[in-house]
C-alpha positions as CSV (number, residue, x, y, z in Angstrom):
1,M,-12.7,54.1,53.1
2,T,-12.8,51.4,55.7
3,L,-11.0,48.3,54.5
4,D,-11.7,44.9,55.4
5,P,-9.6,42.4,53.7
6,Q,-11.6,39.4,55.2
7,L,-14.8,40.6,53.8
8,A,-13.2,41.4,50.3
9,R,-12.2,37.8,50.1
10,T,-15.8,36.0,50.8
11,W,-17.3,34.6,47.3
12,P,-20.1,36.9,47.6
13,V,-18.2,39.9,47.3
14,I,-15.8,38.4,44.8
15,T,-18.7,37.4,42.6
16,L,-20.1,40.7,42.6
17,A,-17.0,42.7,42.0
18,L,-16.2,40.5,39.0
19,A,-19.7,41.3,37.7
20,V,-19.3,45.1,38.0
21,A,-15.6,45.0,36.9
22,V,-15.8,42.4,33.8
23,A,-19.5,41.1,33.3
24,Y,-21.8,44.5,33.4
25,P,-19.3,46.3,31.0
26,L,-19.2,43.2,28.3
27,I,-23.1,43.3,28.2
28,G,-23.3,47.0,28.0
29,L,-20.8,46.6,24.8
30,Q,-22.7,43.7,23.5
31,R,-25.8,45.5,23.7
32,Y,-24.6,48.4,21.9
33,R,-22.9,46.2,18.9
34,R,-26.9,45.1,18.6
35,I,-28.1,48.5,17.7
36,E,-25.1,50.2,16.8
37,H,-25.9,49.5,12.8
38,L,-29.5,50.1,13.4
39,P,-31.1,53.0,11.3
40,E,-31.5,56.6,12.5
41,P,-33.7,57.8,14.2
42,L,-34.0,54.9,16.2
43,P,-37.5,54.4,17.4
44,S,-38.4,56.3,20.8
45,R,-39.3,52.8,22.4
46,T,-36.0,51.4,21.8
47,R,-34.4,54.3,23.6
48,L,-36.7,54.5,26.3
49,R,-36.1,50.6,26.7
50,I,-32.4,51.2,27.2
51,Y,-32.9,53.9,29.3
52,W,-35.3,51.5,31.8
53,S,-32.8,48.9,31.3
54,L,-29.8,51.0,32.4
55,I,-32.0,52.4,35.5
56,A,-32.8,48.8,36.6
57,S,-29.6,47.3,36.1
58,Q,-27.4,49.8,38.2
59,W,-30.0,49.9,40.9
60,T,-29.8,46.3,41.3
61,L,-26.0,46.1,41.5
62,V,-25.9,48.8,44.1
63,A,-28.7,46.7,46.2
64,L,-26.4,43.8,45.6
65,A,-23.1,45.7,46.6
66,A,-25.2,46.9,49.7
67,L,-26.5,43.3,50.6
68,A,-22.9,42.1,50.1
69,L,-21.6,44.6,52.5
70,A,-24.3,44.1,55.1
71,G,-23.2,40.6,55.2
72,G,-19.8,41.8,56.9
73,G,-21.4,44.3,59.0
74,R,-20.5,47.1,56.6
75,S,-22.4,49.8,54.7
76,F,-22.0,52.3,52.2
77,A,-20.5,54.8,54.7
78,D,-17.4,52.6,54.8
79,L,-17.2,53.2,51.1
80,G,-17.5,57.1,51.4
81,Q,-21.0,57.6,51.0
82,T,-21.0,60.5,53.5
83,L,-19.5,64.0,53.6
84,G,-16.4,62.8,55.2
85,A,-14.3,63.9,57.9
86,W,-14.4,67.6,57.1
87,P,-18.4,68.3,55.6
88,R,-17.8,72.1,55.1
89,V,-14.9,71.1,53.2
90,T,-16.6,68.8,51.3
91,I,-19.4,70.6,50.4
92,G,-17.2,73.6,49.6
93,I,-15.5,71.7,47.2
94,G,-18.1,70.3,45.6
95,A,-20.0,73.1,45.2
96,G,-16.7,74.9,43.4
97,L,-16.2,72.0,41.2
98,L,-20.0,72.5,40.1
99,A,-19.5,75.8,39.3
100,L,-16.4,75.2,37.5
101,F,-18.5,72.8,35.4
102,A,-21.4,75.0,34.9
103,A,-19.1,77.8,33.5
104,L,-17.4,75.2,30.9
105,S,-20.9,73.8,29.9
106,V,-21.7,77.5,29.1
107,F,-19.2,77.5,26.6
108,T,-19.6,73.9,25.1
109,T,-23.7,74.1,25.0
110,R,-23.1,77.2,22.8
111,Q,-20.8,75.5,20.6
112,L,-23.1,72.2,20.1
113,R,-25.9,74.7,18.9
114,V,-24.3,75.5,15.8
115,A,-21.8,72.7,15.3
116,N,-22.3,70.5,12.0
117,A,-21.9,67.0,12.1
118,S,-18.0,67.1,11.2
119,D,-17.6,68.9,14.3
120,L,-18.7,66.8,16.7
121,P,-15.7,64.2,18.2
122,S,-16.6,60.8,16.8
123,R,-16.9,59.6,20.6
124,M,-20.2,62.2,20.5
125,R,-21.6,60.7,17.3
126,R,-21.2,56.8,18.5
127,A,-22.5,58.0,22.0
128,G,-25.5,59.8,20.3
129,K,-27.6,56.9,19.2
130,I,-29.2,56.5,22.5
131,L,-29.0,60.3,23.6
132,P,-32.7,62.0,24.1
133,R,-34.5,63.1,21.1
134,N,-37.5,64.2,22.5
135,E,-39.0,65.6,25.4
136,S,-40.2,62.4,26.8
137,E,-37.0,60.7,26.2
138,R,-35.2,63.6,27.9
139,A,-37.4,63.2,30.8
140,W,-36.7,59.5,31.1
141,F,-33.0,60.7,30.3
142,V,-33.0,62.7,33.5
143,G,-33.4,59.2,35.5
144,V,-30.9,57.8,33.9
145,A,-28.4,60.7,34.8
146,L,-29.2,60.8,38.2
147,T,-29.0,56.8,38.2
148,A,-25.3,56.8,36.8
149,G,-24.2,59.6,38.9
150,V,-24.9,57.9,42.3
151,C,-25.1,54.4,41.1
152,E,-21.7,54.4,39.2
153,E,-20.0,56.5,41.9
154,I,-20.9,54.1,44.6
155,L,-19.8,50.9,42.2
156,Y,-16.6,52.4,40.7
157,R,-15.2,54.8,43.2
158,G,-16.5,53.0,46.5
159,F,-17.2,49.3,46.2
160,L,-14.8,48.2,43.4
161,P,-11.7,50.4,44.9
162,W,-12.7,49.3,48.3
163,W,-12.8,45.3,47.2
164,I,-9.1,45.9,45.1
165,A,-7.6,47.7,48.4
166,G,-8.9,44.9,50.6
167,L,-7.3,42.4,48.6
168,T,-4.0,44.4,47.7
169,G,-3.5,46.8,50.6
170,S,-3.2,49.7,48.5
171,V,-5.7,52.2,48.2
172,G,-4.1,53.9,45.2
173,L,-4.2,50.9,43.1
174,G,-7.9,50.4,44.0
175,Y,-8.8,53.7,42.6
176,G,-6.0,53.5,39.9
177,L,-7.2,50.2,38.4
178,S,-11.1,51.1,39.1
179,A,-10.7,54.2,36.8
180,I,-9.2,51.9,33.9
181,V,-12.5,49.5,34.4
182,F,-14.5,52.6,34.0
183,G,-12.6,53.6,30.9
184,L,-12.9,50.3,29.3
185,G,-16.6,50.2,30.2
186,H,-17.0,53.1,27.7
187,A,-15.7,50.8,25.1
188,Y,-18.8,51.7,22.8
189,Q,-17.5,55.1,22.7
190,G,-14.4,54.2,21.0
191,R,-11.0,54.7,21.7
192,G,-11.4,58.5,22.5
193,G,-14.2,57.6,24.7
194,V,-12.2,55.0,26.7
195,I,-9.4,57.6,27.3
196,I,-11.6,60.5,28.4
197,T,-14.0,58.6,30.8
198,G,-10.7,56.7,32.1
199,L,-9.2,60.3,32.8
200,L,-12.6,61.5,34.2
201,G,-12.8,58.4,36.3
202,A,-9.4,59.1,37.8
203,C,-10.3,62.6,38.7
204,F,-13.7,61.4,40.4
205,G,-11.1,58.7,42.1
206,A,-8.8,61.7,43.5
207,I,-12.0,63.5,44.6
208,A,-13.0,60.3,46.6
209,W,-10.0,59.5,47.9
210,G,-8.8,63.1,49.1
211,L,-12.1,64.0,50.3
212,A,-13.2,60.3,51.9
213,S,-16.0,61.0,50.1
214,L,-18.4,60.2,46.9
215,V,-20.9,62.9,47.2
216,P,-19.1,65.2,45.3
217,G,-18.5,63.1,42.5
218,Q,-22.0,61.6,42.2
219,V,-22.8,65.5,42.2
220,L,-20.7,66.3,39.4
221,H,-21.0,63.1,37.4
222,V,-24.8,63.4,37.1
223,A,-24.4,67.1,36.1
224,I,-22.1,66.2,33.5
225,D,-24.1,63.3,32.1
226,L,-27.5,65.3,32.3
227,V,-25.9,68.5,30.7
228,N,-23.9,66.7,27.7
229,G,-26.2,64.0,27.2
230,I,-28.7,66.6,26.4
231,A,-27.1,69.0,24.8
232,V,-25.2,66.8,22.6
233,G,-28.7,64.9,21.8
234,R,-30.3,68.3,20.9
235,A,-27.2,68.8,18.7
236,L,-27.5,65.6,16.6
237,E,-31.3,65.9,16.6
238,R,-30.7,69.4,14.8
239,V,-28.0,67.7,12.3
240,Q,-30.2,65.0,11.5
241,A,-33.3,67.5,10.7
242,S,-30.9,69.6,8.6
243,S,-29.5,66.3,7.0
244,A,-33.3,65.0,6.2
245,A,-34.2,68.3,4.7
246,V,-31.2,68.7,2.0
247,P,-31.8,66.1,-0.6
248,G,-28.9,63.5,-0.9
249,E,-27.2,64.4,2.2
250,V,-26.2,61.6,4.4
251,D,-27.1,61.8,8.1
252,A,-24.4,61.5,10.7
253,P,-23.4,58.3,12.2
254,A,-24.2,57.9,15.4
255,A,-24.5,55.8,18.5
256,P,-23.8,55.4,22.9
257,P,-22.4,57.7,31.8
258,A,-21.4,56.6,36.4
């Protein structure tokens, strides 16, 4: 990460940083609250509109970040959008993390295939309202996972830490505060979701800081969102189908990624 305190103090950068850290998460929370009490299942067109909105909004923020940096002669390479000083090490560690996640996901997806509504953590049920339930939704959700993995790492492990570090002179503080912001940005998942995503954000930050590269975190972020989102969506789809087949049984509550 190449710091530029002068650029970090310009109004375009400050405005965008506040949008990423405050406005965008609050808009997301407000949007979720509007759909939280809608009956299940949500119409497919409603989920698809959410997906399109997420894709468009995150790429727009990334484009604005690119423009703000370019105004000062900087680029995403200054934030870590490279393979770092040791590309082979970066690739090796990234591959190792991806292999570890793949091994863990085999276990978790097996558990989800037989899970009942009561077995699912509340954060999964809350997040589940916008998770895909059919093949069309799953196809678009791939775009959501790719967008979140790439864009959220640029914004919350690249741009925001860079901005905070530029103002304070502390890279560690930049990553630490960004992890907190990232966790709070998932407030729609409840307290457990905030804590888990905050810790996950701290881990991604440590990877980006240690390797001077956003790439391993981006790859891992995409994999986590894609595998978990589709697996949990399938589990909720199965649970709701089972509930609908049993008279008098109430659907499990549900609702809503880098």
